[in-house]
N, CA, C and O atoms as a GROMACS GRO file, in nm:
protein
  332
    1MET      N    1   4.864  -0.776  -6.063
    1MET     CA    2   4.819  -0.858  -6.140
    1MET      C    3   4.771  -0.827  -6.284
    1MET      O    4   4.801  -0.909  -6.371
    2PHE      N    5   4.715  -0.743  -6.312
    2PHE     CA    6   4.670  -0.695  -6.480
    2PHE      C    7   4.796  -0.691  -6.557
    2PHE      O    8   4.791  -0.715  -6.678
    3GLY      N    9   4.938  -0.654  -6.486
    3GLY     CA   10   5.055  -0.669  -6.535
    3GLY      C   11   5.098  -0.833  -6.613
    3GLY      O   12   5.130  -0.876  -6.724
    4LEU      N   13   5.073  -0.882  -6.483
    4LEU     CA   14   5.118  -1.012  -6.533
    4LEU      C   15   5.047  -1.085  -6.610
    4LEU      O   16   5.106  -1.182  -6.658
    5VAL      N   17   4.915  -1.068  -6.644
    5VAL     CA   18   4.807  -1.122  -6.729
    5VAL      C   19   4.859  -1.080  -6.851
    5VAL      O   20   4.892  -1.161  -6.937
    6LEU      N   21   4.872  -0.926  -6.869
    6LEU     CA   22   4.953  -0.875  -6.990
    6LEU      C   23   5.072  -0.946  -7.051
    6LEU      O   24   5.071  -0.969  -7.172
    7ILE      N   25   5.149  -0.973  -6.994
    7ILE     CA   26   5.270  -1.020  -7.023
    7ILE      C   27   5.241  -1.152  -7.077
    7ILE      O   28   5.284  -1.180  -7.189
    8ALA      N   29   5.165  -1.246  -7.001
    8ALA     CA   30   5.169  -1.364  -7.011
    8ALA      C   31   5.097  -1.385  -7.186
    8ALA      O   32   5.134  -1.449  -7.284
    9LEU      N   33   4.978  -1.294  -7.159
    9LEU     CA   34   4.934  -1.289  -7.332
    9LEU      C   35   4.995  -1.235  -7.401
    9LEU      O   36   4.968  -1.241  -7.521
   10ARG      N   37   5.096  -1.163  -7.357
   10ARG     CA   38   5.203  -1.102  -7.503
   10ARG      C   39   5.293  -1.195  -7.547
   10ARG      O   40   5.316  -1.212  -7.667
   11ARG      N   41   5.365  -1.276  -7.430
   11ARG     CA   42   5.432  -1.371  -7.454
   11ARG      C   43   5.381  -1.501  -7.572
   11ARG      O   44   5.445  -1.557  -7.661
   12ASN      N   45   5.225  -1.518  -7.523
   12ASN     CA   46   5.187  -1.613  -7.619
   12ASN      C   47   5.124  -1.560  -7.720
   12ASN      O   48   5.064  -1.635  -7.797
   13GLY      N   49   5.124  -1.445  -7.739
   13GLY     CA   50   5.098  -1.394  -7.880
   13GLY      C   51   4.945  -1.375  -7.892
   13GLY      O   52   4.884  -1.370  -7.999
   14GLU      N   53   4.880  -1.363  -7.744
   14GLU     CA   54   4.696  -1.369  -7.754
   14GLU      C   55   4.686  -1.225  -7.708
   14GLU      O   56   4.769  -1.148  -7.659
   15ASP      N   57   4.515  -1.212  -7.749
   15ASP     CA   58   4.498  -1.063  -7.680
   15ASP      C   59   4.393  -1.076  -7.584
   15ASP      O   60   4.356  -1.193  -7.576
   16PHE      N   61   4.327  -0.993  -7.506
   16PHE     CA   62   4.256  -0.983  -7.429
   16PHE      C   63   4.119  -1.092  -7.479
   16PHE      O   64   4.075  -1.146  -7.378
   17SER      N   65   4.061  -1.126  -7.578
   17SER     CA   66   3.946  -1.162  -7.612
   17SER      C   67   3.986  -1.312  -7.566
   17SER      O   68   3.900  -1.389  -7.522
   18SER      N   69   4.117  -1.349  -7.579
   18SER     CA   70   4.124  -1.545  -7.536
   18SER      C   71   4.051  -1.552  -7.398
   18SER      O   72   3.977  -1.645  -7.365
   19ILE      N   73   4.082  -1.442  -7.319
   19ILE     CA   74   4.052  -1.481  -7.177
   19ILE      C   75   3.903  -1.398  -7.163
   19ILE      O   76   3.852  -1.369  -7.054
   20GLY      N   77   3.853  -1.371  -7.278
   20GLY     CA   78   3.673  -1.307  -7.231
   20GLY      C   79   3.659  -1.164  -7.228
   20GLY      O   80   3.549  -1.108  -7.226
   21LEU      N   81   3.804  -1.087  -7.229
   21LEU     CA   82   3.763  -0.968  -7.195
   21LEU      C   83   3.757  -0.872  -7.307
   21LEU      O   84   3.870  -0.841  -7.344
   22ASP      N   85   3.661  -0.812  -7.375
   22ASP     CA   86   3.620  -0.742  -7.512
   22ASP      C   87   3.624  -0.566  -7.464
   22ASP      O   88   3.537  -0.491  -7.418
   23TRP      N   89   3.769  -0.548  -7.500
   23TRP     CA   90   3.753  -0.380  -7.491
   23TRP      C   91   3.697  -0.320  -7.549
   23TRP      O   92   3.683  -0.200  -7.526
   24GLY      N   93   3.636  -0.390  -7.659
   24GLY     CA   94   3.550  -0.269  -7.765
   24GLY      C   95   3.399  -0.229  -7.687
   24GLY      O   96   3.325  -0.142  -7.732
   25TRP      N   97   3.371  -0.301  -7.576
   25TRP     CA   98   3.265  -0.265  -7.535
   25TRP      C   99   3.301  -0.160  -7.423
   25TRP      O  100   3.201  -0.123  -7.361
   26PHE      N  101   3.386  -0.118  -7.392
   26PHE     CA  102   3.445  -0.014  -7.299
   26PHE      C  103   3.433   0.129  -7.385
   26PHE      O  104   3.390   0.237  -7.347
   27ALA      N  105   3.481   0.094  -7.500
   27ALA     CA  106   3.483   0.194  -7.623
   27ALA      C  107   3.370   0.235  -7.654
   27ALA      O  108   3.361   0.358  -7.665
   28LYS      N  109   3.272   0.170  -7.673
   28LYS     CA  110   3.127   0.209  -7.722
   28LYS      C  111   3.048   0.264  -7.626
   28LYS      O  112   2.944   0.323  -7.656
   29HIS      N  113   3.098   0.246  -7.473
   29HIS     CA  114   3.040   0.296  -7.372
   29HIS      C  115   3.140   0.386  -7.294
   29HIS      O  116   3.144   0.379  -7.171
   30ARG      N  117   3.212   0.461  -7.355
   30ARG     CA  118   3.303   0.510  -7.295
   30ARG      C  119   3.222   0.669  -7.249
   30ARG      O  120   3.214   0.715  -7.136
   31ALA      N  121   3.176   0.721  -7.360
   31ALA     CA  122   3.087   0.868  -7.280
   31ALA      C  123   3.000   0.842  -7.153
   31ALA      O  124   3.006   0.917  -7.055
   32ARG      N  125   2.921   0.734  -7.159
   32ARG     CA  126   2.855   0.714  -7.013
   32ARG      C  127   2.915   0.669  -6.928
   32ARG      O  128   2.880   0.701  -6.815
   33LEU      N  129   3.028   0.580  -6.943
   33LEU     CA  130   3.131   0.569  -6.833
   33LEU      C  131   3.203   0.636  -6.740
   33LEU      O  132   3.232   0.612  -6.623
   34GLY      N  133   3.237   0.762  -6.847
   34GLY     CA  134   3.307   0.865  -6.811
   34GLY      C  135   3.233   0.968  -6.720
   34GLY      O  136   3.269   1.022  -6.616
   35ALA      N  137   3.085   0.979  -6.812
   35ALA     CA  138   2.989   1.044  -6.702
   35ALA      C  139   2.976   1.000  -6.536
   35ALA      O  140   2.978   1.066  -6.432
   36ILE      N  141   2.965   0.877  -6.561
   36ILE     CA  142   2.933   0.797  -6.433
   36ILE      C  143   3.060   0.816  -6.329
   36ILE      O  144   3.042   0.859  -6.215
   37LEU      N  145   3.202   0.776  -6.387
   37LEU     CA  146   3.298   0.820  -6.341
   37LEU      C  147   3.337   0.961  -6.287
   37LEU      O  148   3.414   0.974  -6.192
   38ALA      N  149   3.285   1.057  -6.349
   38ALA     CA  150   3.328   1.202  -6.316
   38ALA      C  151   3.237   1.226  -6.206
   38ALA      O  152   3.270   1.282  -6.100
   39VAL      N  153   3.076   1.164  -6.246
   39VAL     CA  154   3.004   1.189  -6.115
   39VAL      C  155   3.034   1.132  -5.961
   39VAL      O  156   3.027   1.201  -5.859
   40LEU      N  157   3.063   1.007  -5.967
   40LEU     CA  158   3.130   0.939  -5.844
   40LEU      C  159   3.249   1.012  -5.771
   40LEU      O  160   3.249   1.028  -5.648
   41VAL      N  161   3.364   1.062  -5.864
   41VAL     CA  162   3.448   1.144  -5.814
   41VAL      C  163   3.423   1.275  -5.783
   41VAL      O  164   3.486   1.325  -5.689
   42ALA      N  165   3.328   1.354  -5.855
   42ALA     CA  166   3.285   1.491  -5.752
   42ALA      C  167   3.185   1.436  -5.641
   42ALA      O  168   3.209   1.503  -5.540
   43GLY      N  169   3.085   1.345  -5.615
   43GLY     CA  170   3.056   1.308  -5.491
   43GLY      C  171   3.125   1.286  -5.410
   43GLY      O  172   3.106   1.341  -5.302
   44ALA      N  173   3.246   1.191  -5.429
   44ALA     CA  174   3.353   1.179  -5.320
   44ALA      C  175   3.434   1.307  -5.297
   44ALA      O  176   3.485   1.316  -5.185
   45LEU      N  177   3.454   1.402  -5.379
   45LEU     CA  178   3.529   1.495  -5.303
   45LEU      C  179   3.419   1.612  -5.270
   45LEU      O  180   3.464   1.725  -5.246
   46ALA      N  181   3.309   1.595  -5.267
   46ALA     CA  182   3.212   1.727  -5.224
   46ALA      C  183   3.152   1.654  -5.119
   46ALA      O  184   3.077   1.735  -5.064
   47ALA      N  185   3.141   1.518  -5.047
   47ALA     CA  186   3.075   1.468  -4.961
   47ALA      C  187   3.133   1.518  -4.854
   47ALA      O  188   3.057   1.548  -4.763
   48PRO      N  189   3.244   1.535  -4.840
   48PRO     CA  190   3.264   1.576  -4.640
   48PRO      C  191   3.227   1.758  -4.631
   48PRO      O  192   3.175   1.810  -4.532
   49THR      N  193   3.255   1.813  -4.720
   49THR     CA  194   3.165   1.919  -4.739
   49THR      C  195   2.987   1.911  -4.702
   49THR      O  196   2.948   1.995  -4.621
   50PHE      N  197   2.904   1.836  -4.748
   50PHE     CA  198   2.788   1.788  -4.730
   50PHE      C  199   2.776   1.763  -4.544
   50PHE      O  200   2.698   1.807  -4.460
   51TYR      N  201   2.873   1.690  -4.539
   51TYR     CA  202   2.830   1.584  -4.415
   51TYR      C  203   2.905   1.695  -4.270
   51TYR      O  204   2.858   1.714  -4.158
   52TYR      N  205   3.010   1.742  -4.319
   52TYR     CA  206   3.069   1.853  -4.199
   52TYR      C  207   3.037   1.979  -4.215
   52TYR      O  208   3.088   2.062  -4.140
   53GLY      N  209   2.963   2.013  -4.298
   53GLY     CA  210   2.981   2.180  -4.353
   53GLY      C  211   3.120   2.270  -4.359
   53GLY      O  212   3.226   2.235  -4.410
   54THR      N  213   3.095   2.370  -4.306
   54THR     CA  214   3.249   2.442  -4.323
   54THR      C  215   3.344   2.390  -4.228
   54THR      O  216   3.456   2.439  -4.243
   55ASN      N  217   3.336   2.304  -4.133
   55ASN     CA  218   3.428   2.254  -4.013
   55ASN      C  219   3.480   2.106  -4.063
   55ASN      O  220   3.447   2.002  -4.006
   56VAL      N  221   3.543   2.111  -4.148
   56VAL     CA  222   3.577   1.950  -4.209
   56VAL      C  223   3.688   1.936  -4.117
   56VAL      O  224   3.759   2.035  -4.100
   57PRO      N  225   3.716   1.825  -4.052
   57PRO     CA  226   3.826   1.807  -3.952
   57PRO      C  227   3.949   1.738  -4.041
   57PRO      O  228   3.933   1.701  -4.158
   58THR      N  229   4.054   1.728  -3.980
   58THR     CA  230   4.175   1.709  -4.024
   58THR      C  231   4.175   1.511  -4.045
   58THR      O  232   4.235   1.446  -4.130
   59HIS      N  233   4.108   1.476  -3.961
   59HIS     CA  234   4.113   1.325  -3.946
   59HIS      C  235   3.958   1.265  -3.932
   59HIS      O  236   3.884   1.341  -3.870
   60ALA      N  237   3.901   1.146  -3.976
   60ALA     CA  238   3.768   1.103  -3.943
   60ALA      C  239   3.790   1.056  -3.783
   60ALA      O  240   3.880   0.994  -3.727
   61THR      N  241   3.648   1.121  -3.729
   61THR     CA  242   3.604   1.067  -3.611
   61THR      C  243   3.574   0.908  -3.594
   61THR      O  244   3.584   0.875  -3.475
   62VAL      N  245   3.545   0.814  -3.670
   62VAL     CA  246   3.499   0.686  -3.670
   62VAL      C  247   3.629   0.609  -3.687
   62VAL      O  248   3.700   0.572  -3.594
   63ILE      N  249   3.651   0.592  -3.804
   63ILE     CA  250   3.790   0.513  -3.868
   63ILE      C  251   3.927   0.637  -3.892
   63ILE      O  252   3.929   0.718  -3.985
   64PRO      N  253   4.026   0.626  -3.792
   64PRO     CA  254   4.159   0.701  -3.810
   64PRO      C  255   4.187   0.722  -3.944
   64PRO      O  256   4.196   0.832  -3.998
   65LEU      N  257   4.202   0.594  -4.007
   65LEU     CA  258   4.245   0.650  -4.157
   65LEU      C  259   4.191   0.646  -4.269
   65LEU      O  260   4.241   0.625  -4.379
   66LEU      N  261   4.013   0.679  -4.218
   66LEU     CA  262   3.948   0.717  -4.318
   66LEU      C  263   3.960   0.833  -4.374
   66LEU      O  264   3.943   0.925  -4.294
   67PRO      N  265   3.994   0.881  -4.535
   67PRO     CA  266   4.017   1.020  -4.564
   67PRO      C  267   3.878   1.104  -4.559
   67PRO      O  268   3.763   1.066  -4.583
   68VAL      N  269   3.919   1.205  -4.527
   68VAL     CA  270   3.820   1.345  -4.495
   68VAL      C  271   3.852   1.407  -4.616
   68VAL      O  272   3.789   1.397  -4.720
   69THR      N  273   3.989   1.492  -4.589
   69THR     CA  274   3.979   1.596  -4.692
   69THR      C  275   4.024   1.550  -4.832
   69THR      O  276   4.062   1.436  -4.854
   70THR      N  277   4.015   1.666  -4.942
   70THR     CA  278   4.027   1.636  -5.095
   70THR      C  279   4.190   1.568  -5.102
   70THR      O  280   4.229   1.489  -5.188
   71ALA      N  281   4.263   1.616  -5.000
   71ALA     CA  282   4.454   1.560  -5.028
   71ALA      C  283   4.429   1.444  -4.974
   71ALA      O  284   4.447   1.350  -5.052
   72GLN      N  285   4.382   1.405  -4.830
   72GLN     CA  286   4.363   1.251  -4.841
   72GLN      C  287   4.312   1.171  -4.876
   72GLN      O  288   4.343   1.056  -4.844
   73ARG      N  289   4.186   1.206  -4.978
   73ARG     CA  290   4.094   1.132  -5.059
   73ARG      C  291   4.206   1.122  -5.185
   73ARG      O  292   4.211   1.012  -5.239
   74LEU      N  293   4.278   1.206  -5.226
   74LEU     CA  294   4.358   1.191  -5.354
   74LEU      C  295   4.477   1.120  -5.320
   74LEU      O  296   4.534   1.063  -5.412
   75PHE      N  297   4.528   1.113  -5.199
   75PHE     CA  298   4.661   1.022  -5.155
   75PHE      C  299   4.585   0.888  -5.172
   75PHE      O  300   4.623   0.816  -5.264
   76TRP      N  301   4.495   0.850  -5.104
   76TRP     CA  302   4.438   0.719  -5.086
   76TRP      C  303   4.402   0.635  -5.228
   76TRP      O  304   4.422   0.515  -5.250
   77ILE      N  305   4.334   0.755  -5.332
   77ILE     CA  306   4.307   0.687  -5.445
   77ILE      C  307   4.457   0.665  -5.522
   77ILE      O  308   4.463   0.567  -5.597
   78LEU      N  309   4.559   0.734  -5.511
   78LEU     CA  310   4.662   0.733  -5.612
   78LEU      C  311   4.754   0.609  -5.540
   78LEU      O  312   4.827   0.539  -5.610
   79PHE      N  313   4.740   0.586  -5.362
   79PHE     CA  314   4.780   0.475  -5.301
   79PHE      C  315   4.732   0.341  -5.352
   79PHE      O  316   4.813   0.251  -5.369
   80ALA      N  317   4.617   0.327  -5.375
   80ALA     CA  318   4.538   0.241  -5.413
   80ALA      C  319   4.558   0.169  -5.563
   80ALA      O  320   4.560   0.047  -5.580
   81THR      N  321   4.572   0.269  -5.667
   81THR     CA  322   4.625   0.250  -5.793
   81THR      C  323   4.759   0.182  -5.783
   81THR      O  324   4.768   0.074  -5.841
   82ARG      N  325   4.851   0.222  -5.725
   82ARG     CA  326   4.962   0.152  -5.716
   82ARG      C  327   5.010   0.031  -5.697
   82ARG      O  328   5.111  -0.031  -5.731
   83GLY      N  329   4.921   0.014  -5.638
   83GLY     CA  330   4.937  -0.118  -5.483
   83GLY      C  331   4.964  -0.256  -5.599
   83GLY      O  332   4.982  -0.370  -5.556
   0.00000   0.00000   0.00000
């Protein structure tokens, strides 16, 4: 979706401000946003250890597709961003 918007804007010779998106805000707050992202990623990777302790199962017991291990979480993150 982002790619289609980008192509449409470039063909019309416009930038993202014409649709109300100000990239400058992200640049101004990049340190704070980076810190928040780092905390969220670290929490997501450490959560199975806090919940299961040393016996982290290979599959979730509640929802079969729920990622539990770090490798499974990274796979789902990469899979979700490729969509």
